[in-house]
N, C-alpha and C positions, 0 to 999 in steps of 0.2 A: 441555286442549282438545288434542286431536291433529296434527300437524301432518303432511302427506305429505310422503315423500319420494321415494318412486320407483314406476313400472310396470312389471313386468314381462311380457316377450314370448318364444313360443320360434322361434326360427330356426333352418332348413337349413346354414346358410355361413356361419361367424362372417366371415371376412373379405372376404365380397361383400354383407352385411350392415351390418359398420362401416364401408364404404368409402362404401353408401346413407349411410349416416344424418350423417357426415360432410362429404358433399358437397351432402344438400340440408337438413338444418339446425344445420354447424356443430358437432354433436356429437363428441368425444375422447374415446377411452377414458381414462380415469382410474383404474382397475382392474380385475383378470384374476383370478379366481380359477379355477385347476382343479382338478375334484376327479376320483372312480373316478368315472366314467362318463357325468360334465356339467361343461359349463364355466360360470361364472357372469362378465358382463362388463359393466362398467356405464361410459356414456354422461354427461357432460355440456357443459354450457356456462358462461362468464361469466354470461349472461343471468340465471340462477335454480340455486338450489341443487335443484331438480327432478332427480331423473336417469333413465333406462330404462338396465332391466338386459335383456340378453339371456342367455337361457339355451341354452344348447346340448347337445344327449343324442348323447352316443356312439350312432351304433348307428342314429340315425335317417333315412332316405334318403329316406323321402317325404314331402311338403307337409305340414304339418300342416292337421285340419278345424278352422276356425275357426268352425263351429255359427256358429249363427244368435244369439247372446247378445254378441259381440263388437261394440262401432259404433265406435271409435275417439280415435287421441289427438288433441289441441288442440294449436297452438303457435300465437303470435302474433308478428307484423313486423311492421316501420313503413311499406312501401310495399307490399298485397300484390300490387299487378301489378308490379312489378319482380319478385319475386320468382317470377310467375306465369311472366315473361317471362325470368329465368335459369335457370329447371329446363327450359321449355320448349326455349330454343337448345341444352342438353345435349342433349337426345333423350330426357329423360324423360315418359312417360305420366301427364302432367298433366291433372286436369279443367277441365271447361268454370270460369271466375270469374264467379259469382255473385254478387249485390247481393242479401238479401234484403230485404223491406221490413216493416215495422209502424208501424201510426197514419200511413200516408203518409210516412214518413221511413228511413232506410237503420238497419238494426239490424245489420246484420252484410254481408260483403266478403267472401268467401272460393273457394277450389277445394281437392278432394282428390288426392293421390298416393297410389302405392299402395306398401310396401316392397315387397321381392325377393321375398318370403314371402307377399303379400297381406294385411298389417294397411293400414287405409284411415289416412290422417293429415289431418285436416283444416290447414289453414291460411290463418290471420285475421287480417285486418288489425287494428290495437290504436285501438283506439276503442272509445268507452261500456264495457261490460263488457266487455271482451276486450283488456284489457290486457297 
């Protein structure tokens, strides 16, 4: 059986991105590997063994074209309303807090936030299938 271990995104500015992910998701740099032409940075926290890999390509000065195939990363938190309020208070551009219903009851409570490179992150409250 396969085990999911990381997802990779390309970013323009290492410091800006690592600062964002630390502030928003509590992710810390756990490994950093410079290579000729690019650097790989792995971020994680104690909540999960899953990591986010940031790739910084030397010489890339323009925003990446995210295309129409990318969807979003998703994370779960204990209290989505508190996280929404915390990130809003920091002046970050968070989306509307939404409760999605299915069959007359709450299916998901969430909001979206975009990282500095435009990647969307869905922040879901932990309940039901979103643990």
